[in-house]
C-alpha positions as CSV (number, residue, x, y, z in Angstrom):
1,M,-3.9,17.6,-2.6
2,T,-5.8,16.6,-5.7
3,E,-8.6,14.1,-5.6
4,P,-8.0,10.6,-7.1
5,R,-8.3,11.1,-10.8
6,K,-10.6,9.5,-13.2
7,L,-9.3,7.3,-16.0
8,L,-9.9,8.0,-19.7
9,S,-11.4,5.1,-21.7
10,L,-10.3,4.1,-25.1
11,Q,-11.5,5.9,-28.2
12,P,-14.5,4.2,-30.0
13,D,-12.4,3.3,-33.1
14,Q,-9.9,1.4,-30.8
15,V,-12.4,-1.0,-29.4
16,I,-12.8,-4.6,-30.6
17,M,-16.4,-5.5,-31.0
18,G,-17.6,-8.7,-29.3
19,K,-18.4,-10.1,-26.0
20,T,-18.1,-7.6,-23.1
21,G,-17.9,-7.8,-19.4
22,T,-16.6,-6.2,-16.2
23,A,-13.8,-7.8,-14.2
24,T,-11.0,-7.1,-11.6
25,V,-7.3,-7.0,-12.5
26,V,-5.7,-9.7,-10.4
27,R,-2.2,-9.8,-11.9
28,N,-0.1,-7.1,-13.6
29,T,3.2,-8.1,-15.1
30,G,3.7,-4.8,-16.9
31,S,2.1,-5.2,-20.3
32,H,-0.1,-8.3,-19.7
33,F,-2.8,-8.8,-17.2
34,M,-5.0,-11.5,-15.6
35,L,-8.6,-10.7,-14.9
36,S,-11.4,-12.4,-12.9
37,E,-15.0,-11.5,-12.4
38,L,-14.8,-11.5,-8.6
39,P,-16.0,-12.9,-6.3
40,R,-15.7,-15.8,-8.8
41,W,-12.1,-16.9,-9.3
42,E,-11.9,-17.8,-13.0
43,L,-8.8,-16.2,-14.5
44,F,-8.4,-15.1,-18.1
45,P,-5.7,-13.1,-19.8
46,A,-6.0,-9.5,-21.1
47,V,-4.0,-6.8,-22.8
48,L,-4.4,-3.1,-23.4
49,R,-5.5,-1.9,-26.8
50,G,-4.7,1.7,-27.6
51,K,-4.0,4.2,-24.8
52,I,-5.5,4.2,-21.4
53,R,-3.9,6.8,-19.2
54,L,-4.5,8.5,-15.9
55,K,-5.5,12.1,-16.8
56,G,-3.0,14.7,-15.6
57,S,-0.7,12.0,-14.0
58,E,2.7,10.6,-14.9
59,S,2.0,7.3,-13.3
60,T,3.9,4.4,-14.9
61,N,0.9,2.1,-14.7
62,P,-2.5,3.4,-15.6
63,V,-3.9,-0.1,-14.9
64,A,-3.2,-1.6,-11.4
65,V,-4.1,-4.8,-9.5
66,G,-7.5,-4.3,-7.9
67,D,-8.8,-2.1,-10.7
68,H,-12.3,-2.8,-12.0
69,V,-12.2,-2.8,-15.8
70,R,-14.5,-3.3,-18.7
71,Y,-13.2,-5.7,-21.3
72,E,-14.1,-7.1,-24.7
73,I,-13.2,-10.4,-26.4
74,Q,-13.8,-11.6,-30.0
75,D,-14.1,-15.3,-29.3
76,E,-16.4,-17.1,-26.9
77,E,-13.6,-17.3,-24.4
78,A,-10.3,-15.4,-23.9
79,S,-7.0,-17.3,-24.4
80,F,-3.4,-16.4,-24.5
81,E,-3.6,-16.5,-28.3
82,H,-6.7,-14.3,-28.2
83,P,-6.8,-12.4,-24.9
84,A,-9.5,-10.0,-23.8
85,V,-8.9,-6.4,-24.4
86,I,-9.2,-3.9,-21.5
87,T,-11.3,-1.0,-22.9
88,E,-11.9,1.1,-19.8
89,V,-10.9,1.4,-16.1
90,I,-13.8,2.1,-13.9
91,D,-13.4,5.0,-11.4
92,R,-11.4,3.9,-8.3
93,S,-12.8,4.1,-4.8
94,N,-9.3,4.5,-3.5
95,Y,-5.7,3.4,-4.2
96,V,-2.2,3.4,-2.8
97,I,0.4,5.2,-4.9
98,R,4.1,5.9,-4.3
99,K,6.7,8.1,-5.9
100,S,10.1,6.7,-6.7
101,T,12.8,8.2,-4.4
102,N,15.4,8.1,-7.3
103,L,15.9,11.0,-9.6
104,S,13.2,9.9,-12.0
105,R,10.5,10.7,-9.4
106,Q,8.0,8.6,-11.3
107,S,4.8,7.6,-9.5
108,H,3.4,4.1,-9.4
109,V,0.0,2.9,-8.3
110,I,0.5,-0.1,-6.0
111,A,-3.1,-1.3,-5.9
112,A,-6.6,0.0,-6.2
113,N,-10.0,-0.5,-4.6
114,I,-8.6,-1.8,-1.3
115,D,-10.7,-2.6,1.8
116,Q,-7.8,-2.8,4.1
117,A,-4.0,-2.3,3.9
118,F,-1.7,-4.3,6.1
119,I,1.7,-2.6,6.4
120,V,4.1,-5.4,7.3
121,V,7.2,-4.4,9.3
122,S,9.8,-6.1,11.4
123,M,11.5,-4.5,14.4
124,Y,14.7,-6.3,13.3
125,F,15.8,-8.5,10.5
126,P,15.6,-6.1,8.7
127,E,15.6,-3.2,11.1
128,I,12.5,-1.0,10.9
129,K,12.6,2.4,9.4
130,L,9.9,4.5,10.9
131,P,10.0,7.4,8.3
132,F,9.4,4.7,5.6
133,L,6.4,3.3,7.6
134,D,5.0,6.8,8.2
135,R,5.1,7.7,4.5
136,I,3.0,4.7,3.7
137,L,0.6,5.5,6.5
138,V,0.2,9.1,5.3
139,T,-0.5,7.9,1.8
140,C,-3.2,5.5,3.0
141,E,-4.8,8.4,4.9
142,V,-4.6,10.7,1.8
143,Y,-6.3,8.2,-0.5
144,G,-8.8,6.8,1.9
145,V,-7.3,3.3,2.5
146,P,-7.8,1.9,6.1
147,A,-4.4,0.8,7.4
148,T,-3.3,-1.8,10.0
149,I,0.3,-2.4,11.0
150,V,1.6,-5.9,11.2
151,L,4.6,-6.3,13.4
152,N,6.1,-9.6,12.0
153,K,8.9,-12.0,13.1
154,V,8.3,-11.2,16.8
155,D,9.5,-14.7,17.7
156,M,13.0,-13.7,16.6
157,Y,13.4,-10.7,18.9
158,R,10.8,-10.5,21.6
159,D,13.1,-11.9,24.3
160,I,15.7,-9.1,23.7
161,A,13.4,-6.3,22.5
162,Q,10.2,-6.3,24.5
163,E,10.7,-2.7,25.6
164,Q,11.2,-1.6,22.0
165,I,8.0,-3.5,21.0
166,D,6.1,-1.8,23.8
167,D,7.4,1.6,22.6
168,F,6.4,0.9,19.0
169,R,2.9,-0.1,20.1
170,R,2.6,3.1,22.2
171,I,3.6,5.3,19.3
172,Y,1.3,3.8,16.7
173,E,-1.7,2.8,18.8
174,G,-1.5,6.3,20.3
175,A,-1.7,7.7,16.7
176,G,-4.8,5.6,16.2
177,Y,-3.5,2.5,14.3
178,R,-4.1,-1.1,15.1
179,V,-1.0,-3.2,15.6
180,I,-1.0,-7.0,15.2
181,E,2.0,-9.0,16.3
182,T,2.7,-12.0,14.1
183,S,5.1,-14.8,13.4
184,A,4.8,-16.7,10.2
185,R,7.1,-19.3,11.7
186,T,5.3,-20.0,15.0
187,G,1.8,-19.0,13.8
188,E,1.4,-16.3,16.5
189,G,-1.2,-13.8,15.4
190,V,-1.9,-15.5,12.2
191,E,-5.5,-16.4,13.1
192,T,-6.1,-12.8,14.2
193,L,-4.7,-11.6,10.9
194,R,-6.8,-14.2,9.0
195,E,-10.0,-12.9,10.6
196,A,-9.1,-9.3,9.8
197,C,-8.8,-10.3,6.1
198,R,-12.0,-12.2,5.9
199,D,-14.2,-11.2,3.0
200,K,-12.1,-8.2,2.1
201,V,-9.7,-7.2,-0.6
202,C,-6.5,-6.6,1.4
203,L,-3.2,-5.1,0.4
204,F,0.0,-6.5,2.0
205,S,2.9,-4.1,1.5
206,G,6.2,-3.3,3.2
207,E,10.0,-3.3,2.9
208,S,11.8,-6.1,1.3
209,G,12.5,-9.0,3.7
210,V,9.8,-8.3,6.3
211,G,8.1,-11.6,5.6
212,K,5.0,-10.7,3.6
213,S,5.1,-13.8,1.4
214,S,5.7,-16.0,4.4
215,L,2.7,-14.5,6.2
216,I,0.5,-14.9,3.1
217,K,1.5,-18.6,3.0
218,A,0.8,-18.9,6.7
219,L,-2.7,-17.5,6.1
220,D,-3.4,-20.0,3.4
221,P,-0.9,-22.9,3.1
222,S,-2.2,-23.7,-0.4
223,L,-0.7,-20.5,-1.8
224,S,2.8,-20.4,-3.0
225,P,4.2,-16.9,-3.0
226,K,8.0,-16.7,-3.3
227,V,9.8,-16.6,0.0
228,G,13.3,-15.1,0.3
229,R,16.1,-15.0,2.7
230,I,17.7,-12.0,4.5
231,S,21.2,-11.0,3.5
232,E,23.4,-11.9,6.5
233,T,25.9,-9.3,5.6
234,H,23.6,-6.2,5.7
235,L,20.5,-7.7,7.3
236,Q,18.5,-6.3,4.3
237,G,15.7,-8.0,2.5
238,K,15.8,-9.2,-1.1
239,H,13.0,-8.8,-3.5
240,T,11.1,-12.1,-3.8
241,T,7.8,-11.1,-5.2
242,T,8.6,-9.7,-8.7
243,F,5.2,-8.4,-9.8
244,Y,1.8,-7.4,-8.3
245,E,-0.7,-10.2,-7.8
246,M,-4.0,-10.9,-6.0
247,Y,-4.7,-14.3,-4.4
248,P,-7.9,-15.7,-3.0
249,I,-7.5,-17.0,0.6
250,C,-9.4,-20.1,1.8
251,S,-11.0,-18.3,4.8
252,G,-12.7,-15.8,2.4
253,G,-11.4,-12.6,0.8
254,F,-8.4,-11.7,-1.4
255,I,-4.9,-10.6,-0.8
256,V,-2.8,-8.3,-3.0
257,D,0.9,-9.2,-2.7
258,T,3.5,-6.6,-3.8
259,P,7.2,-6.5,-4.4
260,G,9.2,-5.3,-1.4
261,L,9.7,-1.6,-1.4
262,R,13.0,0.2,-0.8
263,G,11.7,3.8,-0.9
264,F,8.3,5.5,-0.7
265,G,7.8,9.1,-1.8
266,L,4.6,11.0,-1.4
267,V,2.5,12.0,-4.4
268,D,0.3,15.0,-4.9
269,L,0.6,16.4,-1.4
270,E,1.4,20.0,-0.6
271,K,3.6,20.6,2.4
272,E,0.8,22.6,4.1
273,E,-1.4,19.4,4.0
274,I,1.0,16.8,5.3
275,A,0.1,17.4,9.0
276,L,-3.6,16.7,8.2
277,Y,-2.8,13.1,7.5
278,F,-1.1,12.4,10.9
279,P,-4.2,11.6,12.9
280,E,-2.7,12.6,16.3
281,M,-1.4,15.9,14.9
282,L,-4.8,16.7,13.4
283,R,-6.4,16.2,16.8
284,E,-4.1,18.7,18.4
285,A,-3.9,21.2,15.6
286,Q,-7.3,22.7,16.2
287,N,-5.8,24.3,19.3
288,C,-3.0,26.0,17.5
289,R,-2.9,29.8,17.8
290,F,-2.4,30.3,14.1
291,A,-4.1,28.8,11.1
292,P,-2.6,27.5,8.9
293,C,0.3,26.4,11.2
294,T,3.3,24.5,10.0
295,H,3.9,23.1,13.5
296,T,7.6,24.0,13.2
297,H,8.3,27.5,14.6
298,E,5.0,29.2,15.4
299,P,4.4,30.5,18.9
300,G,1.4,28.8,20.6
301,C,1.6,25.7,18.4
302,A,-0.5,23.0,20.1
303,V,1.2,20.3,18.1
304,K,4.7,21.2,19.3
305,E,3.4,21.5,22.9
306,A,1.9,18.0,22.5
307,V,5.3,16.7,21.3
308,D,7.0,18.3,24.4
309,D,4.3,16.7,26.6
310,G,4.7,13.3,25.0
311,R,1.1,13.2,23.7
312,I,2.6,13.1,20.2
313,S,5.7,10.9,19.8
314,A,9.0,12.6,18.9
315,E,9.5,9.8,16.3
316,R,6.3,10.6,14.4
317,Y,7.0,14.3,14.6
318,N,10.5,13.8,13.2
319,S,9.0,11.8,10.3
320,Y,6.7,14.8,9.7
321,L,9.7,17.2,9.6
322,G,11.5,14.9,7.2
323,M,8.5,15.0,4.8
324,L,8.6,18.8,4.9
325,E,12.3,18.7,4.0
326,E,11.6,16.2,1.2
327,D,9.0,18.4,-0.2
328,K,11.5,21.3,-0.4
329,K,14.1,19.1,-2.0
330,F,12.0,18.1,-5.0
331,R,10.4,21.4,-5.8
């Protein structure tokens, strides 16, 4: 797996001379950006001049929300008529990136320079897809983003699914992840989540319909992210957030809201490396008879033994096998 790559800055003849500064990208609508010199929240518009690209990558967005950038403006202040010009993207400390699961296989940086990622899921409405969750968690491990799982909408199904909730917590807490149960409607867990966000830049991500926008509004009622409804026919979520955006929250810190995701492919990860990013598998792998070990067929495999003994969940192991198959499919 390659290290997060450095970004190339603009060529000198492409730079507008004038006032310069450093800011954070807080909104990305594709070709236009909003910047702010955090922790101050004073927004101003910006555009790209020339080509900024991620060296050696086919990412569709070389500039992402959370990026720290250098900018220049001609006038005393940037305006929509005379926006600032992003001239360089400062090296990222980390980022979350996904690859499209359609035939294009293009990669997209979801957000950069994140202190904490909150992966929002719902046991039902829409029904949780564990392989999808596991792909996001593996990506967070690869790129050095601490991850917490937020199990949302618990008020809707706790009475009928407490056993499933307990099993879910056993699987993911056993793997080493914190799980916070929340309900944007009743307020359960919201204060715990608010405290976990305090004074941090936090990414909220997950499938469409899991209630990310409702949770963000519960964390800070002054915010107004779009809230959608679940399709009653298929119990699937609809996209409500349409672009990537950062919000300040009243308790301190910033939240990056993202469009709901329908697929999440891994980027820049060799199949021999995948097991290294399952914390529970990594703990057991040191006792495997062979190194390297694919944990699929080798005799004396400690990981397979741990699955048989229940120390590693069958659900997480099956996600791992699915990632190996996906790697074969797209090579």
